[in-house]
C-alpha positions as CSV (number, residue, x, y, z in Angstrom):
1,M,-98.1,26.4,-16.8
2,A,-95.7,25.4,-19.5
3,V,-94.5,29.0,-19.8
4,L,-93.8,29.2,-16.1
5,F,-91.9,25.9,-16.3
6,L,-89.8,27.1,-19.2
7,V,-89.0,30.4,-17.4
8,G,-88.0,28.4,-14.4
9,C,-85.7,26.2,-16.5
10,G,-84.1,29.2,-18.1
11,Q,-83.3,30.7,-14.7
12,G,-81.8,27.4,-13.6
13,R,-79.5,27.4,-16.6
14,Q,-78.5,30.9,-15.9
15,D,-77.8,30.0,-12.3
16,N,-75.7,27.0,-13.4
17,K,-73.8,29.2,-15.9
18,R,-73.1,31.8,-13.2
19,E,-71.9,29.0,-10.8
20,A,-69.7,27.5,-13.5
21,M,-68.1,30.9,-14.2
22,Q,-67.6,31.4,-10.4
23,I,-65.8,28.0,-10.2
24,T,-63.7,28.9,-13.2
25,C,-62.7,32.2,-11.6
26,V,-61.7,30.3,-8.4
27,N,-59.7,27.8,-10.4
28,N,-58.0,30.6,-12.3
29,L,-56.9,32.2,-9.0
30,K,-55.6,28.8,-7.8
31,Q,-53.6,28.4,-11.0
32,I,-52.2,31.9,-10.6
33,G,-51.2,31.3,-7.0
34,L,-49.7,27.9,-7.7
35,S,-47.8,29.2,-10.8
36,L,-46.3,32.1,-8.8
37,K,-45.4,29.8,-6.0
38,V,-43.6,27.4,-8.4
39,W,-41.8,30.4,-9.9
40,A,-40.8,31.6,-6.4
41,G,-39.5,28.1,-5.6
42,D,-37.0,28.4,-8.4
43,H,-36.0,31.9,-7.2
44,G,-35.1,31.6,-3.6
45,D,-38.8,31.5,-2.4
46,Q,-39.3,35.1,-3.7
47,M,-42.1,36.2,-5.9
48,P,-41.2,37.8,-9.3
49,F,-42.0,41.3,-7.9
50,N,-39.5,40.8,-5.1
51,V,-36.6,39.7,-7.5
52,S,-34.6,42.2,-9.4
53,T,-34.9,42.4,-13.2
54,N,-31.2,41.6,-13.2
55,A,-32.0,38.2,-11.7
56,G,-35.1,37.5,-13.9
57,G,-37.7,39.2,-11.8
58,T,-39.8,42.4,-12.0
59,L,-38.9,44.3,-8.8
60,E,-38.0,47.5,-10.6
61,L,-41.2,47.4,-12.7
62,C,-43.5,47.5,-9.7
63,D,-46.1,50.3,-9.7
64,R,-48.3,49.9,-6.7
65,D,-51.4,51.8,-5.7
66,K,-51.8,52.9,-2.0
67,V,-53.1,49.4,-0.9
68,G,-50.4,47.5,-2.8
69,F,-52.2,46.3,-6.0
70,D,-49.8,46.7,-8.9
71,H,-50.7,48.5,-12.1
72,N,-48.2,46.3,-13.9
73,S,-49.5,42.9,-12.9
74,F,-49.3,41.7,-16.5
75,L,-45.5,42.1,-16.3
76,H,-45.3,40.0,-13.2
77,F,-47.4,37.3,-14.7
78,Q,-45.5,37.4,-18.0
79,V,-42.2,36.8,-16.3
80,A,-43.6,33.7,-14.7
81,S,-45.3,32.5,-17.9
82,N,-43.4,29.3,-18.0
83,E,-45.3,28.2,-15.0
84,F,-48.8,28.9,-16.4
85,Y,-50.8,26.7,-18.6
86,S,-52.2,29.6,-20.7
87,P,-52.6,33.4,-20.6
88,R,-56.4,32.6,-20.5
89,V,-56.2,32.0,-16.8
90,L,-55.6,35.7,-16.3
91,I,-59.2,36.6,-17.4
92,C,-62.3,36.1,-15.2
93,P,-65.0,34.5,-17.3
94,Q,-67.4,37.2,-16.2
95,D,-65.1,40.0,-17.3
96,R,-66.4,41.3,-20.6
97,S,-63.9,44.2,-20.7
98,K,-60.8,42.1,-21.1
99,T,-59.7,39.7,-23.8
100,A,-57.3,36.8,-23.4
101,A,-53.9,37.2,-25.0
102,M,-53.1,34.7,-27.7
103,A,-49.4,34.4,-26.6
104,W,-47.5,35.5,-23.5
105,G,-45.4,37.9,-25.6
106,D,-48.6,39.8,-26.5
107,I,-49.9,40.2,-23.0
108,G,-50.8,43.7,-21.7
109,I,-53.1,45.4,-19.2
110,S,-56.1,44.6,-21.4
111,N,-55.4,40.9,-21.0
112,V,-55.6,40.6,-17.2
113,T,-58.6,40.8,-14.9
114,Y,-57.1,39.8,-11.6
115,L,-55.4,42.3,-9.3
116,L,-52.0,41.3,-8.0
117,R,-50.8,42.6,-4.7
118,T,-47.1,43.0,-4.7
119,G,-44.5,44.0,-2.1
120,V,-42.3,42.6,0.6
121,K,-45.2,41.3,2.7
122,A,-45.8,38.6,0.1
123,T,-43.5,35.9,1.6
124,N,-43.9,32.5,3.3
125,A,-43.8,34.4,6.7
126,N,-47.0,36.2,5.8
127,S,-49.0,33.3,4.4
128,R,-52.4,35.0,5.0
129,E,-51.5,38.1,3.0
130,I,-53.8,38.7,0.0
131,L,-52.0,37.9,-3.2
132,T,-54.6,38.2,-5.9
133,V,-58.2,39.5,-6.1
134,C,-60.9,39.2,-8.7
135,P,-62.5,42.7,-9.0
136,I,-65.5,41.2,-10.8
137,D,-66.8,38.7,-8.2
138,G,-64.6,39.4,-5.2
139,N,-62.8,36.0,-4.9
140,I,-59.4,36.2,-3.1
141,I,-56.3,34.1,-3.1
142,Y,-53.9,34.3,-0.3
143,Y,-50.1,33.8,-0.4
144,D,-50.5,30.3,1.2
145,G,-52.7,29.3,-1.8
146,S,-56.0,29.3,0.0
147,V,-59.0,30.9,-1.7
148,Q,-61.8,32.9,-0.2
149,E,-64.9,32.7,-2.4
150,K,-67.4,35.5,-2.4
151,K,-70.8,33.9,-2.0
């Protein structure tokens, strides 16, 4: 009986750890959304990817796939780095393929888990547009800041 009890306890700890990582992922997405919105508030309510590099944005650096997710998301996050607490929020805790950058100046594609959807649809007028997605666990943040957790 003791063995069964210990196995059950171990499973409970794994479930708790998985749940904690899920919560951290959602919190990371919220931080990303809020940081980008704060940056936008200082730049005419435009996200970095909708502002020219001449005005401090990343518009000319966009490289979207066919559904709008940008291959250069790290550049968009980097330009808004003053609004972020740490580059660690760009890594899902369940993503073992990426490593957190030690400093914003060192950030690259290998330091970002989350997919950023760029383009002109990301405005206050389209508040239910997808902004960021976690490809690991499927969590989504919308432009209005709301999060859809994958259960």
